[in-house]
C-alpha positions in Angstrom: 6.0 52.5 12.0 7.4 54.0 15.2 6.8 57.8 15.4 9.7 60.2 15.8 9.8 61.3 19.4 9.2 65.0 20.3 12.3 65.0 22.5 15.3 62.7 22.9 14.2 59.3 24.3 16.2 56.6 26.0 16.8 53.0 24.9 18.3 50.5 27.4 20.6 47.9 25.8 20.0 44.5 27.3 23.4 43.0 26.5 23.5 39.6 28.2 23.3 35.9 27.2 20.8 35.3 30.0 17.2 35.7 28.8 15.8 35.8 32.4 18.2 38.5 33.4 17.3 40.5 30.3 13.6 40.2 31.1 14.3 41.4 34.6 16.2 44.4 33.3 13.4 45.1 30.8 10.8 45.1 33.5 12.9 47.3 35.8 13.7 50.0 33.2 10.3 49.9 31.4 8.8 53.0 33.2 11.8 55.1 32.2 12.7 54.2 28.6 11.0 54.2 25.2 12.5 51.0 23.9 14.8 48.2 24.9 17.6 46.9 22.7 18.0 43.2 21.8 21.4 42.7 20.3 23.5 39.9 18.9 24.6 38.5 22.3 21.1 38.0 23.6 19.5 37.0 20.3 22.2 34.4 19.6 22.0 32.9 23.1 18.3 32.9 23.6 16.9 32.7 20.1 14.3 34.7 18.2 11.6 34.0 20.8 13.3 36.3 23.2 12.1 39.3 21.2 8.5 38.6 21.9 9.2 38.0 25.6 11.0 41.3 25.9 8.4 43.1 23.8 5.9 42.4 26.6 7.6 45.1 28.6 8.7 47.7 26.1 8.9 47.9 22.2 12.1 46.3 20.9 15.0 47.8 19.0 16.5 44.8 17.3 20.1 45.6 16.7 21.5 42.7 14.6 23.2 44.8 11.9 22.2 42.7 8.9 24.8 42.8 6.2 24.6 40.4 3.3 23.4 40.1 -0.3 20.0 41.8 -0.8 18.0 38.6 -1.1 19.4 37.2 2.2 18.8 40.4 4.1 15.2 40.6 2.7 14.7 37.1 4.0 16.0 37.9 7.4 13.7 41.0 7.6 10.7 38.8 6.7 11.7 36.3 9.4 11.9 38.9 12.2 8.6 40.4 11.0 6.7 37.1 10.7 5.1 37.3 14.1 3.3 40.6 14.2 3.0 40.6 17.9 6.8 40.1 18.3 8.0 42.3 15.5 10.5 44.9 16.5 9.8 48.6 16.4 13.2 49.3 14.8 15.9 47.1 13.3 19.4 47.8 12.0 21.4 46.9 8.9 24.9 48.0 7.9 24.9 51.0 5.5 28.0 49.5 3.9 25.8 46.8 2.5 24.8 49.2 -0.3 21.6 50.7 -1.7 20.2 47.5 -3.2 20.4 45.7 0.2 18.7 48.6 2.0 16.0 48.9 -0.6 15.4 45.1 -0.3 15.1 45.3 3.5 12.5 48.1 3.3 10.4 46.3 0.7 10.5 43.1 2.8 9.4 45.0 5.9 6.6 46.8 4.0 5.4 43.6 2.4 5.3 41.8 5.8 3.7 44.5 8.0 2.7 47.5 5.9 2.4 50.7 7.9 3.2 48.7 11.1 6.6 47.8 9.8 9.8 48.4 11.9 11.8 51.5 11.2 14.9 50.6 9.1 18.1 52.1 10.5 21.4 52.1 8.7 24.5 51.7 10.9 27.1 54.1 9.6 30.5 53.8 11.5 30.6 51.8 14.7 31.3 53.9 17.8 34.3 51.8 18.6 36.1 53.1 15.5 38.7 55.8 15.5 40.1 57.3 12.3 43.1 55.0 12.6 40.9 51.9 13.0 38.8 52.9 10.0 41.9 53.5 7.9 42.9 49.9 8.6 39.8 48.8 6.7 40.8 50.8 3.7 38.6 53.9 4.4 40.4 57.2 4.5 39.1 60.6 5.6 38.0 59.7 9.1 34.7 58.6 10.6 32.8 61.9 10.0 33.3 61.7 6.2 32.4 58.1 6.0 29.3 58.6 8.2 28.0 61.3 5.8 28.8 59.2 2.8 26.9 56.1 4.1 24.1 58.3 5.5 23.3 59.8 2.1 23.4 56.4 0.4 21.1 54.8 3.0 18.5 57.6 3.1 18.3 57.8 -0.6 17.8 54.0 -0.7 14.8 54.2 1.8 16.3 53.9 5.3 14.2 55.7 7.9 17.2 56.7 10.0 20.8 56.2 11.0 22.9 54.9 13.8 25.9 57.1 14.5 28.1 58.3 17.3 27.4 61.5 19.2 30.2 63.2 17.3 28.3 63.0 14.0 24.8 64.1 15.1 25.1 67.8 14.3 26.7 67.1 10.9 23.9 64.8 10.0 21.2 67.3 11.1 23.0 70.0 9.0 23.1 67.8 6.0 19.7 66.0 6.2 17.5 68.1 8.5 15.1 66.8 11.1 13.4 64.0 9.2 15.8 61.0 9.7 15.7 59.1 12.9 19.1 59.4 14.6 19.8 56.6 17.1 23.0 57.2 19.0 25.0 54.7 21.1 28.3 55.6 22.7 26.4 57.4 25.5 28.3 57.7 28.8 27.0 59.7 31.8 29.6 62.0 33.3 32.1 59.9 35.3 31.3 56.6 33.5 34.0 54.4 32.0 34.3 54.6 28.2 34.9 50.9 27.9 35.4 49.9 24.2 33.7 53.0 22.9 35.9 55.6 21.2 33.4 58.3 20.0 31.3 59.2 23.1 29.4 62.0 24.8 27.1 62.4 27.8 23.3 62.0 27.5 22.7 65.8 27.9 25.3 66.7 25.3 23.9 64.2 22.8 20.3 65.2 23.2 21.3 68.9 22.7 22.9 68.0 19.4 19.7 66.6 18.0 19.6 62.9 18.6 16.2 61.2 18.7 17.1 58.1 20.7 20.1 57.5 23.0 21.2 53.9 23.5 22.7 53.2 26.9 23.9 49.8 28.0 26.5 49.2 30.7 25.8 52.4 32.7 22.3 51.0 33.2 22.6 47.3 33.3 25.9 47.4 35.3 24.4 49.6 38.0 23.3 48.1 41.4 19.7 49.3 40.5 19.2 49.4 36.7 15.8 50.9 37.1 17.1 53.8 39.2 20.0 54.3 36.8 17.6 54.4 33.8 15.4 56.9 35.7 18.3 59.2 36.4 19.5 59.3 32.8 15.9 59.8 31.6 15.5 62.7 34.0 18.6 64.4 32.7 17.1 64.6 29.2 15.2 67.7 28.0 11.4 67.4 27.7 
C-alpha cells in the first residue's frame, strides 16, 4: 500500500474526456507530483485501460467514488485491481455507503493484491457542498459535523483515509491523529477562481493544517504550461 508522505504531496487531477490530452498532462506534471488523478470523466470516456496508460507516468489516484451495495462495490474493487501493473495506488468510495460496504471494499482489495493493495479512501462531504446544500439532502448540522460522523464510521470499518475539504482537516487531525491519510481537493492557489468549489483554501494553508495529499485540477490543467503550474504549486509546499 502507498506509504504516508513525510510532507504534504501534490496530486494533479486529469479531468478531461481526451485520453491523449490526459497522458500529455501526466507526462508534463510527473516530475512535480506524487500521483495523478483519474476521475469519472476520463474513466468513462476512455475506459479502464486508461489507468494503466496513465500509470506509466505516475501512480494513479482512481477517484470513482464507489457507492452501492457491498457485493457490487467489492466486485468493482476486484475489477480495478485485476491487472496488478495497472492497479491504482489509491481509490475512493463514498463514506455514506456504510460500514459493510467499506469493509467489503477493503477485503476485496486485500484478496486481490495483498500488501500491494490500493489505499481505501472514504469521501466524506463533497467540496461543492455548503451547509444549505447538505440540508437539502436531509443532513442537518453542517458539513463539519457530517464529515466527522462519516470519518469515524469509515475508519472503524477499515478505510485507510478520508477525502475532505480544507476546512475539516484540522478537526479530523484533532479527532483521529496522524494515522489516517487525508486527501484534500478544493485547493485553489491565491488568485485562482473557485469555480464550483465551496469549501476551499490555498495549497500553503491546507498543507499547514495537516493534509497528506492536495488534489489540484483546473489551476494546473487550465494553465498555459501545466508542468510549470504544477512545479510552482509543489514548490510552495513545505518540505
